[in-house]
LOLUM-664988 format. One record per residue (C-alpha): residue number from 1; chain; x, y, z. Coordinates in steps of 0.05 Angstrom, whole numbers, padded with zeros to 5 digits, always signed. Layout:
<recs>
rec seq->NUM, mol->A, xx->X, yy->Y, zz->Z
...
</recs>
This chain:
<recs>
rec seq->1, mol->A, xx->-00246, yy->-00574, zz->-00312
rec seq->2, mol->A, xx->-00197, yy->-00526, zz->-00345
rec seq->3, mol->A, xx->-00176, yy->-00496, zz->-00279
rec seq->4, mol->A, xx->-00146, yy->-00563, zz->-00257
rec seq->5, mol->A, xx->-00090, yy->-00558, zz->-00309
rec seq->6, mol->A, xx->-00029, yy->-00543, zz->-00267
rec seq->7, mol->A, xx->+00016, yy->-00528, zz->-00326
rec seq->8, mol->A, xx->-00027, yy->-00469, zz->-00347
rec seq->9, mol->A, xx->-00051, yy->-00441, zz->-00280
rec seq->10, mol->A, xx->-00023, yy->-00372, zz->-00270
rec seq->11, mol->A, xx->+00041, yy->-00389, zz->-00307
rec seq->12, mol->A, xx->+00090, yy->-00332, zz->-00318
rec seq->13, mol->A, xx->+00072, yy->-00294, zz->-00380
rec seq->14, mol->A, xx->+00125, yy->-00296, zz->-00436
rec seq->15, mol->A, xx->+00151, yy->-00227, zz->-00454
rec seq->16, mol->A, xx->+00118, yy->-00228, zz->-00523
rec seq->17, mol->A, xx->+00051, yy->-00245, zz->-00492
rec seq->18, mol->A, xx->+00059, yy->-00193, zz->-00439
rec seq->19, mol->A, xx->+00074, yy->-00140, zz->-00492
rec seq->20, mol->A, xx->+00010, yy->-00160, zz->-00529
rec seq->21, mol->A, xx->-00030, yy->-00151, zz->-00465
rec seq->22, mol->A, xx->+00001, yy->-00083, zz->-00454
rec seq->23, mol->A, xx->-00018, yy->-00064, zz->-00525
rec seq->24, mol->A, xx->-00090, yy->-00086, zz->-00512
rec seq->25, mol->A, xx->-00092, yy->-00044, zz->-00449
rec seq->26, mol->A, xx->-00066, yy->+00017, zz->-00487
rec seq->27, mol->A, xx->-00120, yy->+00011, zz->-00540
rec seq->28, mol->A, xx->-00174, yy->-00001, zz->-00487
rec seq->29, mol->A, xx->-00151, yy->+00061, zz->-00451
rec seq->30, mol->A, xx->-00154, yy->+00101, zz->-00515
rec seq->31, mol->A, xx->-00225, yy->+00079, zz->-00528
rec seq->32, mol->A, xx->-00248, yy->+00098, zz->-00459
rec seq->33, mol->A, xx->-00209, yy->+00163, zz->-00458
rec seq->34, mol->A, xx->-00241, yy->+00182, zz->-00525
rec seq->35, mol->A, xx->-00313, yy->+00159, zz->-00515
rec seq->36, mol->A, xx->-00327, yy->+00194, zz->-00449
rec seq->37, mol->A, xx->-00310, yy->+00266, zz->-00470
rec seq->38, mol->A, xx->-00329, yy->+00256, zz->-00543
rec seq->39, mol->A, xx->-00400, yy->+00232, zz->-00530
rec seq->40, mol->A, xx->-00408, yy->+00284, zz->-00474
rec seq->41, mol->A, xx->-00389, yy->+00340, zz->-00521
rec seq->42, mol->A, xx->-00434, yy->+00316, zz->-00577
rec seq->43, mol->A, xx->-00493, yy->+00310, zz->-00530
rec seq->44, mol->A, xx->-00478, yy->+00378, zz->-00498
rec seq->45, mol->A, xx->-00480, yy->+00410, zz->-00567
rec seq->46, mol->A, xx->-00550, yy->+00382, zz->-00578
rec seq->47, mol->A, xx->-00575, yy->+00422, zz->-00516
rec seq->48, mol->A, xx->-00580, yy->+00364, zz->-00467
rec seq->49, mol->A, xx->-00572, yy->+00386, zz->-00394
rec seq->50, mol->A, xx->-00509, yy->+00368, zz->-00356
rec seq->51, mol->A, xx->-00549, yy->+00324, zz->-00308
rec seq->52, mol->A, xx->-00581, yy->+00282, zz->-00363
rec seq->53, mol->A, xx->-00514, yy->+00281, zz->-00399
rec seq->54, mol->A, xx->-00482, yy->+00252, zz->-00337
rec seq->55, mol->A, xx->-00536, yy->+00197, zz->-00334
rec seq->56, mol->A, xx->-00518, yy->+00177, zz->-00405
rec seq->57, mol->A, xx->-00444, yy->+00175, zz->-00389
rec seq->58, mol->A, xx->-00457, yy->+00132, zz->-00327
rec seq->59, mol->A, xx->-00487, yy->+00078, zz->-00372
rec seq->60, mol->A, xx->-00417, yy->+00055, zz->-00390
rec seq->61, mol->A, xx->-00404, yy->+00039, zz->-00317
rec seq->62, mol->A, xx->-00472, yy->+00006, zz->-00309
rec seq->63, mol->A, xx->-00447, yy->-00045, zz->-00361
rec seq->64, mol->A, xx->-00382, yy->-00054, zz->-00322
rec seq->65, mol->A, xx->-00419, yy->-00061, zz->-00256
rec seq->66, mol->A, xx->-00469, yy->-00113, zz->-00282
rec seq->67, mol->A, xx->-00415, yy->-00155, zz->-00314
rec seq->68, mol->A, xx->-00376, yy->-00162, zz->-00250
rec seq->69, mol->A, xx->-00429, yy->-00206, zz->-00218
rec seq->70, mol->A, xx->-00415, yy->-00265, zz->-00265
rec seq->71, mol->A, xx->-00347, yy->-00253, zz->-00298
rec seq->72, mol->A, xx->-00307, yy->-00294, zz->-00247
rec seq->73, mol->A, xx->-00336, yy->-00361, zz->-00269
rec seq->74, mol->A, xx->-00321, yy->-00355, zz->-00344
rec seq->75, mol->A, xx->-00249, yy->-00335, zz->-00328
rec seq->76, mol->A, xx->-00240, yy->-00395, zz->-00281
rec seq->77, mol->A, xx->-00272, yy->-00443, zz->-00331
rec seq->78, mol->A, xx->-00246, yy->-00419, zz->-00399
rec seq->79, mol->A, xx->-00184, yy->-00380, zz->-00380
rec seq->80, mol->A, xx->-00163, yy->-00308, zz->-00392
rec seq->81, mol->A, xx->-00157, yy->-00306, zz->-00468
rec seq->82, mol->A, xx->-00229, yy->-00323, zz->-00488
rec seq->83, mol->A, xx->-00256, yy->-00270, zz->-00440
rec seq->84, mol->A, xx->-00209, yy->-00217, zz->-00469
rec seq->85, mol->A, xx->-00228, yy->-00235, zz->-00540
rec seq->86, mol->A, xx->-00302, yy->-00232, zz->-00526
rec seq->87, mol->A, xx->-00296, yy->-00165, zz->-00492
rec seq->88, mol->A, xx->-00257, yy->-00136, zz->-00550
rec seq->89, mol->A, xx->-00309, yy->-00161, zz->-00601
rec seq->90, mol->A, xx->-00365, yy->-00127, zz->-00562
rec seq->91, mol->A, xx->-00326, yy->-00061, zz->-00559
rec seq->92, mol->A, xx->-00309, yy->-00063, zz->-00634
rec seq->93, mol->A, xx->-00382, yy->-00074, zz->-00653
rec seq->94, mol->A, xx->-00405, yy->-00016, zz->-00609
rec seq->95, mol->A, xx->-00353, yy->+00032, zz->-00637
rec seq->96, mol->A, xx->-00379, yy->+00019, zz->-00707
rec seq->97, mol->A, xx->-00452, yy->+00029, zz->-00686
rec seq->98, mol->A, xx->-00444, yy->+00095, zz->-00649
rec seq->99, mol->A, xx->-00441, yy->+00139, zz->-00713
rec seq->100, mol->A, xx->-00494, yy->+00095, zz->-00748
rec seq->101, mol->A, xx->-00546, yy->+00109, zz->-00694
rec seq->102, mol->A, xx->-00533, yy->+00179, zz->-00665
rec seq->103, mol->A, xx->-00591, yy->+00179, zz->-00616
rec seq->104, mol->A, xx->-00591, yy->+00189, zz->-00541
rec seq->105, mol->A, xx->-00624, yy->+00123, zz->-00521
rec seq->106, mol->A, xx->-00584, yy->+00082, zz->-00571
rec seq->107, mol->A, xx->-00520, yy->+00112, zz->-00546
rec seq->108, mol->A, xx->-00541, yy->+00095, zz->-00475
rec seq->109, mol->A, xx->-00549, yy->+00022, zz->-00494
rec seq->110, mol->A, xx->-00484, yy->+00021, zz->-00533
rec seq->111, mol->A, xx->-00448, yy->+00051, zz->-00473
rec seq->112, mol->A, xx->-00475, yy->-00006, zz->-00431
rec seq->113, mol->A, xx->-00447, yy->-00055, zz->-00483
rec seq->114, mol->A, xx->-00379, yy->-00020, zz->-00483
rec seq->115, mol->A, xx->-00378, yy->-00024, zz->-00408
rec seq->116, mol->A, xx->-00392, yy->-00098, zz->-00409
rec seq->117, mol->A, xx->-00337, yy->-00111, zz->-00460
rec seq->118, mol->A, xx->-00286, yy->-00068, zz->-00424
rec seq->119, mol->A, xx->-00304, yy->-00101, zz->-00359
rec seq->120, mol->A, xx->-00287, yy->-00171, zz->-00384
rec seq->121, mol->A, xx->-00224, yy->-00147, zz->-00419
rec seq->122, mol->A, xx->-00196, yy->-00109, zz->-00360
rec seq->123, mol->A, xx->-00215, yy->-00161, zz->-00308
rec seq->124, mol->A, xx->-00179, yy->-00216, zz->-00346
rec seq->125, mol->A, xx->-00117, yy->-00175, zz->-00362
rec seq->126, mol->A, xx->-00110, yy->-00148, zz->-00291
rec seq->127, mol->A, xx->-00118, yy->-00215, zz->-00259
rec seq->128, mol->A, xx->-00070, yy->-00248, zz->-00308
rec seq->129, mol->A, xx->-00015, yy->-00197, zz->-00293
rec seq->130, mol->A, xx->-00026, yy->-00193, zz->-00218
rec seq->131, mol->A, xx->-00029, yy->-00268, zz->-00209
rec seq->132, mol->A, xx->+00035, yy->-00280, zz->-00247
rec seq->133, mol->A, xx->+00076, yy->-00224, zz->-00213
rec seq->134, mol->A, xx->+00126, yy->-00240, zz->-00157
rec seq->135, mol->A, xx->+00107, yy->-00207, zz->-00092
rec seq->136, mol->A, xx->+00171, yy->-00166, zz->-00085
rec seq->137, mol->A, xx->+00162, yy->-00135, zz->-00154
rec seq->138, mol->A, xx->+00086, yy->-00134, zz->-00158
rec seq->139, mol->A, xx->+00082, yy->-00059, zz->-00151
rec seq->140, mol->A, xx->+00125, yy->-00044, zz->-00211
rec seq->141, mol->A, xx->+00093, yy->-00100, zz->-00253
rec seq->142, mol->A, xx->+00023, yy->-00074, zz->-00242
rec seq->143, mol->A, xx->+00049, yy->-00003, zz->-00250
rec seq->144, mol->A, xx->+00070, yy->-00020, zz->-00321
rec seq->145, mol->A, xx->-00002, yy->-00043, zz->-00333
rec seq->146, mol->A, xx->-00026, yy->+00023, zz->-00305
rec seq->147, mol->A, xx->+00023, yy->+00062, zz->-00348
rec seq->148, mol->A, xx->-00003, yy->+00026, zz->-00410
rec seq->149, mol->A, xx->-00074, yy->+00044, zz->-00393
rec seq->150, mol->A, xx->-00052, yy->+00115, zz->-00376
rec seq->151, mol->A, xx->-00017, yy->+00123, zz->-00444
rec seq->152, mol->A, xx->-00080, yy->+00103, zz->-00480
rec seq->153, mol->A, xx->-00126, yy->+00143, zz->-00436
rec seq->154, mol->A, xx->-00083, yy->+00205, zz->-00445
rec seq->155, mol->A, xx->-00082, yy->+00198, zz->-00521
rec seq->156, mol->A, xx->-00156, yy->+00182, zz->-00526
rec seq->157, mol->A, xx->-00185, yy->+00252, zz->-00518
rec seq->158, mol->A, xx->-00140, yy->+00277, zz->-00574
rec seq->159, mol->A, xx->-00186, yy->+00238, zz->-00620
rec seq->160, mol->A, xx->-00237, yy->+00293, zz->-00610
rec seq->161, mol->A, xx->-00196, yy->+00333, zz->-00661
rec seq->162, mol->A, xx->-00215, yy->+00282, zz->-00714
rec seq->163, mol->A, xx->-00286, yy->+00311, zz->-00713
rec seq->164, mol->A, xx->-00264, yy->+00362, zz->-00766
rec seq->165, mol->A, xx->-00263, yy->+00304, zz->-00816
rec seq->166, mol->A, xx->-00333, yy->+00282, zz->-00798
rec seq->167, mol->A, xx->-00372, yy->+00259, zz->-00737
rec seq->168, mol->A, xx->-00360, yy->+00185, zz->-00751
rec seq->169, mol->A, xx->-00284, yy->+00189, zz->-00760
rec seq->170, mol->A, xx->-00263, yy->+00185, zz->-00686
rec seq->171, mol->A, xx->-00307, yy->+00124, zz->-00676
rec seq->172, mol->A, xx->-00281, yy->+00088, zz->-00738
rec seq->173, mol->A, xx->-00209, yy->+00103, zz->-00721
rec seq->174, mol->A, xx->-00218, yy->+00073, zz->-00652
rec seq->175, mol->A, xx->-00252, yy->+00012, zz->-00683
rec seq->176, mol->A, xx->-00194, yy->+00000, zz->-00730
rec seq->177, mol->A, xx->-00143, yy->+00002, zz->-00674
rec seq->178, mol->A, xx->-00186, yy->-00045, zz->-00632
rec seq->179, mol->A, xx->-00190, yy->-00094, zz->-00690
rec seq->180, mol->A, xx->-00114, yy->-00094, zz->-00698
rec seq->181, mol->A, xx->-00103, yy->-00107, zz->-00624
rec seq->182, mol->A, xx->-00155, yy->-00163, zz->-00627
rec seq->183, mol->A, xx->-00114, yy->-00198, zz->-00681
rec seq->184, mol->A, xx->-00054, yy->-00195, zz->-00635
rec seq->185, mol->A, xx->-00093, yy->-00225, zz->-00577
rec seq->186, mol->A, xx->-00112, yy->-00285, zz->-00620
rec seq->187, mol->A, xx->-00039, yy->-00305, zz->-00619
rec seq->188, mol->A, xx->-00037, yy->-00312, zz->-00543
rec seq->189, mol->A, xx->-00034, yy->-00378, zz->-00506
rec seq->190, mol->A, xx->-00086, yy->-00376, zz->-00452
rec seq->191, mol->A, xx->-00076, yy->-00389, zz->-00378
rec seq->192, mol->A, xx->-00122, yy->-00401, zz->-00318
rec seq->193, mol->A, xx->-00128, yy->-00373, zz->-00247
rec seq->194, mol->A, xx->-00094, yy->-00412, zz->-00192
rec seq->195, mol->A, xx->-00136, yy->-00460, zz->-00151
rec seq->196, mol->A, xx->-00135, yy->-00463, zz->-00075
rec seq->197, mol->A, xx->-00075, yy->-00491, zz->-00040
rec seq->198, mol->A, xx->-00072, yy->-00525, zz->+00028
rec seq->199, mol->A, xx->-00099, yy->-00478, zz->+00082
rec seq->200, mol->A, xx->-00131, yy->-00431, zz->+00032
rec seq->201, mol->A, xx->-00204, yy->-00426, zz->+00013
rec seq->202, mol->A, xx->-00223, yy->-00403, zz->-00056
rec seq->203, mol->A, xx->-00296, yy->-00403, zz->-00034
rec seq->204, mol->A, xx->-00287, yy->-00348, zz->+00018
rec seq->205, mol->A, xx->-00345, yy->-00300, zz->+00015
rec seq->206, mol->A, xx->-00341, yy->-00230, zz->-00014
rec seq->207, mol->A, xx->-00353, yy->-00197, zz->+00054
rec seq->208, mol->A, xx->-00294, yy->-00235, zz->+00084
rec seq->209, mol->A, xx->-00248, yy->-00214, zz->+00028
rec seq->210, mol->A, xx->-00271, yy->-00142, zz->+00033
rec seq->211, mol->A, xx->-00259, yy->-00140, zz->+00108
rec seq->212, mol->A, xx->-00189, yy->-00166, zz->+00097
rec seq->213, mol->A, xx->-00169, yy->-00113, zz->+00045
rec seq->214, mol->A, xx->-00221, yy->-00057, zz->+00050
rec seq->215, mol->A, xx->-00170, yy->+00000, zz->+00049
rec seq->216, mol->A, xx->-00135, yy->-00028, zz->-00013
rec seq->217, mol->A, xx->-00202, yy->-00039, zz->-00048
rec seq->218, mol->A, xx->-00228, yy->+00031, zz->-00034
rec seq->219, mol->A, xx->-00176, yy->+00056, zz->-00084
rec seq->220, mol->A, xx->-00218, yy->+00026, zz->-00139
rec seq->221, mol->A, xx->-00280, yy->+00065, zz->-00117
rec seq->222, mol->A, xx->-00241, yy->+00130, zz->-00116
rec seq->223, mol->A, xx->-00206, yy->+00118, zz->-00182
rec seq->224, mol->A, xx->-00271, yy->+00103, zz->-00217
rec seq->225, mol->A, xx->-00304, yy->+00164, zz->-00187
rec seq->226, mol->A, xx->-00246, yy->+00209, zz->-00208
rec seq->227, mol->A, xx->-00239, yy->+00181, zz->-00278
rec seq->228, mol->A, xx->-00312, yy->+00184, zz->-00297
rec seq->229, mol->A, xx->-00325, yy->+00251, zz->-00263
rec seq->230, mol->A, xx->-00268, yy->+00286, zz->-00299
rec seq->231, mol->A, xx->-00280, yy->+00256, zz->-00367
rec seq->232, mol->A, xx->-00356, yy->+00262, zz->-00365
rec seq->233, mol->A, xx->-00365, yy->+00328, zz->-00328
rec seq->234, mol->A, xx->-00303, yy->+00367, zz->-00344
rec seq->235, mol->A, xx->-00320, yy->+00378, zz->-00418
rec seq->236, mol->A, xx->-00385, yy->+00412, zz->-00394
rec seq->237, mol->A, xx->-00347, yy->+00449, zz->-00340
rec seq->238, mol->A, xx->-00295, yy->+00472, zz->-00391
rec seq->239, mol->A, xx->-00347, yy->+00497, zz->-00441
rec seq->240, mol->A, xx->-00385, yy->+00536, zz->-00388
rec seq->241, mol->A, xx->-00319, yy->+00564, zz->-00361
rec seq->242, mol->A, xx->-00303, yy->+00590, zz->-00431
rec seq->243, mol->A, xx->-00249, yy->+00540, zz->-00452
rec seq->244, mol->A, xx->-00244, yy->+00519, zz->-00525
rec seq->245, mol->A, xx->-00252, yy->+00447, zz->-00548
rec seq->246, mol->A, xx->-00177, yy->+00445, zz->-00562
rec seq->247, mol->A, xx->-00160, yy->+00466, zz->-00490
rec seq->248, mol->A, xx->-00209, yy->+00415, zz->-00462
rec seq->249, mol->A, xx->-00175, yy->+00361, zz->-00504
rec seq->250, mol->A, xx->-00108, yy->+00382, zz->-00475
rec seq->251, mol->A, xx->-00129, yy->+00390, zz->-00402
rec seq->252, mol->A, xx->-00160, yy->+00321, zz->-00397
rec seq->253, mol->A, xx->-00096, yy->+00283, zz->-00419
rec seq->254, mol->A, xx->-00057, yy->+00322, zz->-00366
rec seq->255, mol->A, xx->-00084, yy->+00276, zz->-00312
rec seq->256, mol->A, xx->-00060, yy->+00215, zz->-00351
rec seq->257, mol->A, xx->+00007, yy->+00247, zz->-00367
rec seq->258, mol->A, xx->+00018, yy->+00262, zz->-00293
rec seq->259, mol->A, xx->+00001, yy->+00190, zz->-00277
rec seq->260, mol->A, xx->+00050, yy->+00165, zz->-00329
rec seq->261, mol->A, xx->+00107, yy->+00205, zz->-00299
rec seq->262, mol->A, xx->+00098, yy->+00176, zz->-00229
rec seq->263, mol->A, xx->+00065, yy->+00109, zz->-00243
rec seq->264, mol->A, xx->+00128, yy->+00067, zz->-00243
rec seq->265, mol->A, xx->+00163, yy->+00106, zz->-00188
rec seq->266, mol->A, xx->+00103, yy->+00099, zz->-00142
rec seq->267, mol->A, xx->+00100, yy->+00025, zz->-00156
rec seq->268, mol->A, xx->+00174, yy->+00017, zz->-00139
rec seq->269, mol->A, xx->+00167, yy->+00061, zz->-00077
rec seq->270, mol->A, xx->+00108, yy->+00018, zz->-00054
rec seq->271, mol->A, xx->+00151, yy->-00044, zz->-00063
rec seq->272, mol->A, xx->+00205, yy->-00012, zz->-00020
rec seq->273, mol->A, xx->+00168, yy->+00029, zz->+00033
rec seq->274, mol->A, xx->+00100, yy->-00004, zz->+00035
rec seq->275, mol->A, xx->+00036, yy->+00009, zz->-00004
rec seq->276, mol->A, xx->-00006, yy->+00039, zz->+00052
rec seq->277, mol->A, xx->+00040, yy->+00100, zz->+00066
rec seq->278, mol->A, xx->+00049, yy->+00112, zz->-00009
rec seq->279, mol->A, xx->-00027, yy->+00111, zz->-00019
rec seq->280, mol->A, xx->-00039, yy->+00157, zz->+00040
rec seq->281, mol->A, xx->+00011, yy->+00210, zz->+00017
rec seq->282, mol->A, xx->-00014, yy->+00205, zz->-00055
rec seq->283, mol->A, xx->-00086, yy->+00215, zz->-00032
rec seq->284, mol->A, xx->-00068, yy->+00278, zz->+00007
rec seq->285, mol->A, xx->-00030, yy->+00308, zz->-00051
rec seq->286, mol->A, xx->-00083, yy->+00291, zz->-00103
rec seq->287, mol->A, xx->-00140, yy->+00316, zz->-00058
rec seq->288, mol->A, xx->-00104, yy->+00382, zz->-00047
rec seq->289, mol->A, xx->-00093, yy->+00391, zz->-00122
rec seq->290, mol->A, xx->-00167, yy->+00380, zz->-00138
rec seq->291, mol->A, xx->-00189, yy->+00427, zz->-00082
rec seq->292, mol->A, xx->-00145, yy->+00481, zz->-00112
rec seq->293, mol->A, xx->-00176, yy->+00478, zz->-00181
rec seq->294, mol->A, xx->-00236, yy->+00524, zz->-00167
rec seq->295, mol->A, xx->-00190, yy->+00578, zz->-00141
rec seq->296, mol->A, xx->-00153, yy->+00581, zz->-00208
rec seq->297, mol->A, xx->-00209, yy->+00565, zz->-00257
rec seq->298, mol->A, xx->-00218, yy->+00637, zz->-00278
rec seq->299, mol->A, xx->-00145, yy->+00647, zz->-00292
rec seq->300, mol->A, xx->-00095, yy->+00617, zz->-00340
rec seq->301, mol->A, xx->-00110, yy->+00547, zz->-00366
rec seq->302, mol->A, xx->-00036, yy->+00532, zz->-00359
rec seq->303, mol->A, xx->-00045, yy->+00534, zz->-00283
rec seq->304, mol->A, xx->-00101, yy->+00484, zz->-00289
rec seq->305, mol->A, xx->-00056, yy->+00442, zz->-00333
rec seq->306, mol->A, xx->-00006, yy->+00439, zz->-00276
rec seq->307, mol->A, xx->-00058, yy->+00422, zz->-00224
rec seq->308, mol->A, xx->-00088, yy->+00367, zz->-00266
rec seq->309, mol->A, xx->-00018, yy->+00338, zz->-00279
rec seq->310, mol->A, xx->-00003, yy->+00340, zz->-00204
rec seq->311, mol->A, xx->-00069, yy->+00307, zz->-00186
rec seq->312, mol->A, xx->-00059, yy->+00254, zz->-00240
rec seq->313, mol->A, xx->+00012, yy->+00240, zz->-00216
rec seq->314, mol->A, xx->-00012, yy->+00232, zz->-00144
rec seq->315, mol->A, xx->-00074, yy->+00189, zz->-00153
rec seq->316, mol->A, xx->-00070, yy->+00163, zz->-00224
rec seq->317, mol->A, xx->-00038, yy->+00099, zz->-00196
rec seq->318, mol->A, xx->-00093, yy->+00087, zz->-00145
rec seq->319, mol->A, xx->-00127, yy->+00030, zz->-00181
rec seq->320, mol->A, xx->-00065, yy->-00010, zz->-00197
rec seq->321, mol->A, xx->-00031, yy->+00002, zz->-00131
rec seq->322, mol->A, xx->-00095, yy->-00018, zz->-00096
rec seq->323, mol->A, xx->-00095, yy->-00084, zz->-00134
rec seq->324, mol->A, xx->-00023, yy->-00096, zz->-00115
rec seq->325, mol->A, xx->-00038, yy->-00080, zz->-00042
rec seq->326, mol->A, xx->-00099, yy->-00127, zz->-00042
rec seq->327, mol->A, xx->-00055, yy->-00182, zz->-00071
rec seq->328, mol->A, xx->-00007, yy->-00172, zz->-00013
rec seq->329, mol->A, xx->-00060, yy->-00185, zz->+00040
rec seq->330, mol->A, xx->-00105, yy->-00240, zz->+00011
rec seq->331, mol->A, xx->-00089, yy->-00312, zz->-00010
rec seq->332, mol->A, xx->-00074, yy->-00321, zz->-00084
rec seq->333, mol->A, xx->-00132, yy->-00368, zz->-00092
rec seq->334, mol->A, xx->-00182, yy->-00313, zz->-00076
rec seq->335, mol->A, xx->-00150, yy->-00261, zz->-00122
rec seq->336, mol->A, xx->-00205, yy->-00272, zz->-00175
rec seq->337, mol->A, xx->-00257, yy->-00255, zz->-00122
rec seq->338, mol->A, xx->-00215, yy->-00196, zz->-00098
rec seq->339, mol->A, xx->-00212, yy->-00169, zz->-00169
rec seq->340, mol->A, xx->-00287, yy->-00176, zz->-00175
rec seq->341, mol->A, xx->-00296, yy->-00132, zz->-00113
rec seq->342, mol->A, xx->-00247, yy->-00081, zz->-00140
rec seq->343, mol->A, xx->-00283, yy->-00079, zz->-00207
rec seq->344, mol->A, xx->-00352, yy->-00072, zz->-00174
rec seq->345, mol->A, xx->-00326, yy->-00014, zz->-00131
rec seq->346, mol->A, xx->-00294, yy->+00017, zz->-00192
rec seq->347, mol->A, xx->-00361, yy->+00013, zz->-00228
rec seq->348, mol->A, xx->-00398, yy->+00041, zz->-00168
rec seq->349, mol->A, xx->-00351, yy->+00100, zz->-00165
rec seq->350, mol->A, xx->-00356, yy->+00110, zz->-00240
rec seq->351, mol->A, xx->-00432, yy->+00111, zz->-00237
rec seq->352, mol->A, xx->-00432, yy->+00160, zz->-00179
rec seq->353, mol->A, xx->-00380, yy->+00207, zz->-00211
rec seq->354, mol->A, xx->-00419, yy->+00234, zz->-00271
rec seq->355, mol->A, xx->-00484, yy->+00238, zz->-00233
rec seq->356, mol->A, xx->-00458, yy->+00272, zz->-00170
rec seq->357, mol->A, xx->-00415, yy->+00318, zz->-00212
rec seq->358, mol->A, xx->-00468, yy->+00334, zz->-00264
rec seq->359, mol->A, xx->-00526, yy->+00348, zz->-00217
rec seq->360, mol->A, xx->-00483, yy->+00385, zz->-00166
rec seq->361, mol->A, xx->-00456, yy->+00430, zz->-00222
rec seq->362, mol->A, xx->-00527, yy->+00444, zz->-00243
rec seq->363, mol->A, xx->-00559, yy->+00455, zz->-00175
rec seq->364, mol->A, xx->-00503, yy->+00473, zz->-00127
rec seq->365, mol->A, xx->-00441, yy->+00503, zz->-00159
rec seq->366, mol->A, xx->-00403, yy->+00494, zz->-00223
rec seq->367, mol->A, xx->-00340, yy->+00481, zz->-00181
rec seq->368, mol->A, xx->-00373, yy->+00429, zz->-00136
rec seq->369, mol->A, xx->-00345, yy->+00369, zz->-00174
rec seq->370, mol->A, xx->-00275, yy->+00388, zz->-00151
rec seq->371, mol->A, xx->-00297, yy->+00397, zz->-00079
rec seq->372, mol->A, xx->-00325, yy->+00326, zz->-00080
rec seq->373, mol->A, xx->-00262, yy->+00299, zz->-00112
rec seq->374, mol->A, xx->-00213, yy->+00333, zz->-00066
rec seq->375, mol->A, xx->-00252, yy->+00317, zz->-00003
rec seq->376, mol->A, xx->-00258, yy->+00243, zz->-00022
rec seq->377, mol->A, xx->-00183, yy->+00233, zz->-00031
rec seq->378, mol->A, xx->-00166, yy->+00271, zz->+00033
rec seq->379, mol->A, xx->-00217, yy->+00228, zz->+00072
rec seq->380, mol->A, xx->-00185, yy->+00165, zz->+00043
rec seq->381, mol->A, xx->-00117, yy->+00186, zz->+00067
rec seq->382, mol->A, xx->-00145, yy->+00196, zz->+00138
rec seq->383, mol->A, xx->-00179, yy->+00127, zz->+00136
rec seq->384, mol->A, xx->-00110, yy->+00097, zz->+00124
rec seq->385, mol->A, xx->-00095, yy->+00112, zz->+00197
rec seq->386, mol->A, xx->-00149, yy->+00063, zz->+00218
rec seq->387, mol->A, xx->-00127, yy->+00005, zz->+00173
rec seq->388, mol->A, xx->-00084, yy->-00049, zz->+00204
rec seq->389, mol->A, xx->-00050, yy->-00088, zz->+00149
rec seq->390, mol->A, xx->-00010, yy->-00131, zz->+00199
rec seq->391, mol->A, xx->-00075, yy->-00158, zz->+00227
rec seq->392, mol->A, xx->-00100, yy->-00171, zz->+00157
rec seq->393, mol->A, xx->-00036, yy->-00208, zz->+00138
rec seq->394, mol->A, xx->-00042, yy->-00253, zz->+00200
rec seq->395, mol->A, xx->-00107, yy->-00281, zz->+00174
rec seq->396, mol->A, xx->-00087, yy->-00294, zz->+00102
rec seq->397, mol->A, xx->-00087, yy->-00369, zz->+00106
rec seq->398, mol->A, xx->-00157, yy->-00378, zz->+00133
rec seq->399, mol->A, xx->-00216, yy->-00337, zz->+00109
rec seq->400, mol->A, xx->-00287, yy->-00348, zz->+00133
rec seq->401, mol->A, xx->-00337, yy->-00366, zz->+00081
</recs>
């Protein structure tokens, strides 16, 4: 078995390889940041309701969700690199096919395919970086990963402006960038997840792992909900609120830009002061910013720009900090399983986001998506008072099956 090779199991990543992984994450973030609002806008312009539009957007996360139930075994058996390459090939193919078949149901299937490809790519890159990071610097290491994704995700929506050259141009531009990053990945030397050490059980069941790190893992659910809700529902919200396409393409990256500004500082602060208090304070600030959006939606878009940047700075690191926190409280041998749970929760939140946001905007209030977002992050911060990381850490060495 490949995973028995000690010289390649979770070895530290050389700087050149690490930079390639960061480049891959940037491009992957660009693709996701572009596709969600771009396809939503194009479907909205055909007259499709916001609820049905949200269902189509959720298909991306259905692909991510379904992939998570079997992705752990290929990574353990073949290593990180083959899984990353396969995921990138799937995404490249889908990007080329979107403009060729501009139909609702075809796009739904292609979104499922993109979700599956992204799922494998992100799972392998996240696990590779987290597993090879020293515990006392894990926060800043994974924060750099988050910054890379944030850079790409922030740039992605700007690709909407390429529509003036033709409806296929944004898709083809993204496909070319993906192909270039794929060529870089082919130069990587693969590695494999670490096997169980004495006193640790790699076969620990998913419920046991979740009980050990539930607070850290809930960050994935919230991040997926926020990301998909904003990028799938906000273009509709913006159009109905009277914003231009250009303003929508500027407001969406504000979340990513805010995240970039605080991503590394939050990671370093979590290394120094603990991840739970940093996550709790960030949840409160982000929730307050989202709850304030409806009160300023009828005014200047510059105020919304500031609120989105504040929210992004506060909670834009949730996914990566959650992974770092989970790695603090579980044995290294079960990190692949922990990452599976995080990815499943991310997918679940991402599926719920466009649907709850879309249907609540249609049947409750156009501002309801921000009430849901703000309330969810505030509730998370309060739940942090119930979590006992010391008790979790005491049971790290022996997990029930």
